[in-house]
Every structure is written in C-alpha cells, then in structure tokens.
C-alpha positions in Angstrom: 140.6 112.6 67.6 141.3 112.2 63.9 144.9 113.4 64.5 145.4 110.8 67.1 143.9 108.1 64.9 146.1 109.2 62.0 149.2 109.2 64.2 148.4 105.7 65.6 147.4 104.2 62.3 144.0 102.9 63.6 140.6 104.3 64.4 138.5 103.6 67.4 135.6 102.1 65.4 137.8 99.6 63.6 139.4 98.6 66.9 136.0 98.2 68.5 134.9 96.1 65.5 138.0 93.9 65.9 137.1 93.2 69.5 133.5 92.4 69.0 134.0 88.6 68.2 136.1 88.2 71.3 133.6 90.1 73.4 130.8 87.9 72.0 132.6 84.7 73.1 133.3 86.1 76.6 129.7 87.1 77.0 128.8 83.6 75.8 131.0 82.1 78.5 129.4 84.3 81.1 125.8 83.5 80.0 126.6 79.8 79.7 127.9 79.6 83.3 125.2 81.7 85.0 123.6 79.9 87.9 120.2 80.2 86.3 118.4 77.4 84.4 115.3 77.8 82.3 114.7 74.0 82.5 115.3 73.5 86.2 118.8 71.9 85.7 117.4 69.0 83.7 119.6 69.9 80.7 123.1 71.2 80.8 123.8 74.7 79.7 124.8 75.1 76.0 128.4 75.8 75.3 127.8 79.4 74.2 131.5 80.3 74.2 132.2 77.9 71.4 129.5 79.3 69.1 131.3 82.7 68.4 134.6 80.8 68.1 133.2 78.6 65.3 131.2 81.4 63.6 134.0 84.0 63.6 136.7 81.5 62.7 134.8 80.9 59.4 133.4 84.3 58.7 136.3 86.5 59.8 139.3 84.4 60.8 141.4 87.5 61.2 139.2 88.5 64.1 139.4 85.2 66.0 143.2 84.4 66.4 144.5 81.5 68.4 145.4 83.6 71.5 141.7 84.8 71.7 140.5 81.2 71.6 142.9 80.3 74.3 141.8 83.2 76.5 138.1 82.3 75.9 138.9 78.8 77.0 140.6 80.0 80.2 137.5 82.2 81.0 135.2 79.2 80.3 137.3 77.0 82.7 137.4 79.7 85.4 133.7 80.3 85.3 132.7 76.6 84.8 134.5 75.4 87.9 135.5 72.0 86.4 138.9 70.5 86.0 141.4 73.2 85.0 142.3 73.5 81.3 139.6 71.2 80.0 137.7 73.7 77.8 140.9 75.6 77.0 142.4 72.6 75.3 139.1 71.6 73.8 138.6 75.0 72.3 142.1 75.2 70.9 141.8 71.7 69.4 138.5 72.6 67.9 139.9 75.9 66.5 142.8 73.9 65.0 140.3 71.6 63.2 138.2 74.6 62.0 141.4 76.4 60.8 142.6 73.3 59.0 139.2 72.6 57.3 138.1 76.2 56.9 137.3 75.8 53.2 135.1 72.8 53.9 133.3 74.5 56.8 133.0 77.9 55.1 131.2 76.4 52.1 128.4 75.1 54.3 125.1 77.0 54.4 121.7 76.4 56.1 121.4 72.9 57.7 125.0 72.1 56.5 126.3 75.0 58.7 124.5 73.5 61.7 126.1 70.1 60.9 129.5 71.8 60.6 129.0 73.3 64.1 127.9 69.8 65.3 131.2 68.4 64.0 133.1 71.2 65.8 131.0 70.6 69.0 131.6 66.9 68.8 135.4 67.6 68.6 135.3 69.9 71.6 133.1 67.4 73.6 135.4 64.4 72.7 138.5 66.3 73.7 136.9 67.5 76.9 135.7 64.0 77.7 139.2 62.5 77.1 140.9 65.1 79.2 138.5 64.5 82.1 139.0 60.8 81.8 142.8 61.2 81.9 142.5 63.7 84.8 140.4 61.4 87.0 141.9 58.1 85.8 138.5 56.8 84.8 135.9 57.2 82.1 133.0 59.4 83.2 129.5 58.7 82.0 129.0 59.7 78.3 125.4 61.0 78.7 126.2 64.4 80.2 128.6 65.4 77.3 126.4 63.9 74.7 123.4 65.9 76.0 125.6 69.1 76.2 126.6 68.5 72.5 123.0 68.1 71.4 121.8 71.1 73.4 124.6 73.3 72.1 123.9 72.3 68.5 120.2 73.2 68.9 121.1 76.5 70.5 123.6 77.3 67.7 120.7 77.9 65.3 119.4 81.1 67.0 123.0 82.0 68.0 124.1 81.9 64.4 121.3 84.4 63.4 122.4 86.7 66.2 126.1 86.5 65.3 125.3 87.0 61.6 123.3 90.1 62.6 126.2 91.4 64.6 128.5 90.8 61.7 126.3 92.6 59.2 125.4 95.6 61.4 128.5 96.1 63.5 131.6 94.4 62.3 131.2 94.8 58.6 130.5 98.5 58.5 133.1 99.4 61.1 135.9 97.4 59.4 135.8 99.3 56.2 139.2 100.8 56.6 141.1 97.5 56.9 
C-alpha cells in the first residue's frame, strides 16, 4: 500500500481526513431532513448542513471548498423537498460572506462564535426567504424562517463541540502529511 501511496502522492488517511468535513455536512443534511421530530413538529428542524460549512470554512478552509458547499446545498434541496435551488444559493451566499469575513469570524470564541454562526444563519435565512418570495411572487410569512434561524443557532452550540472533537481527533492527526 505504501508503494501505491508514494506513486500517487497521497495517502488514504489524509484523503479520508480531507473528506470528513464534506461527509459531516452531508450527514447533517440527512439528519436535518429525516421525517422524525422530537418536538412533534412544533419547531422546524435545525439547518444541520450549514453548521459544518460554517465551522470548517473557518477552521480548515482548505477542506471546505466552494464546490463542496454547492454540492451540500444541492443535497439539502433534494432532501428538503422545497423550491429547487433555495438552499444551494443560500449556502453559497453564506459561504461567500464567511470567506470574505474569515478573519473577523475566525477571531471569535465562546459566545462570540455562536453570534458569528447566528450572522451566517441570518444570511442564509434571508437569502432563502428572498428566493422563495421571488419564486412564488409573494412574501411568505417570516415566522417559520425566524424560528428556524433561532433553532439552528441553539443547536449550533452542541454541534460546534462535536465538530471540534472531530477536528481534534480525526482531521488534525490524519492531515499531518499536508
């Protein structure tokens, strides 16, 4: 196996580590769109797919390129069953904001990091709302998207701990040869 890795110029563990952020976001899209609700459908499901996009775009931007964000958005749209392209465009627009303001967002810690995600979630929610309004030629009610933003921000707190654990235990050690 080492001869193959030397010939190709990469190793399986580093390739796996590079795929982990993308896999986290795809799993987030799947979990967020499962037809199971812990609160009986009273609250919308958090936007779990955006959480890894935000986290990895700050911690390891080389592992969350624009094409991955686009693909994650397509998966979210396909699983969500809403108007096509809404979350794809919202995720790409949010990624552009995060990329542009990376230094500001990356410097946030603790409650500030949650507020940074709240800003990113607000951006995604606003873009999605405007696309849906344009798509249906009317402004939908604001309350569903506002509640989804709040629920997503609350759920980002434990998700950030999980993503940080994944970064420290899996991605960091496996990416030593890059």
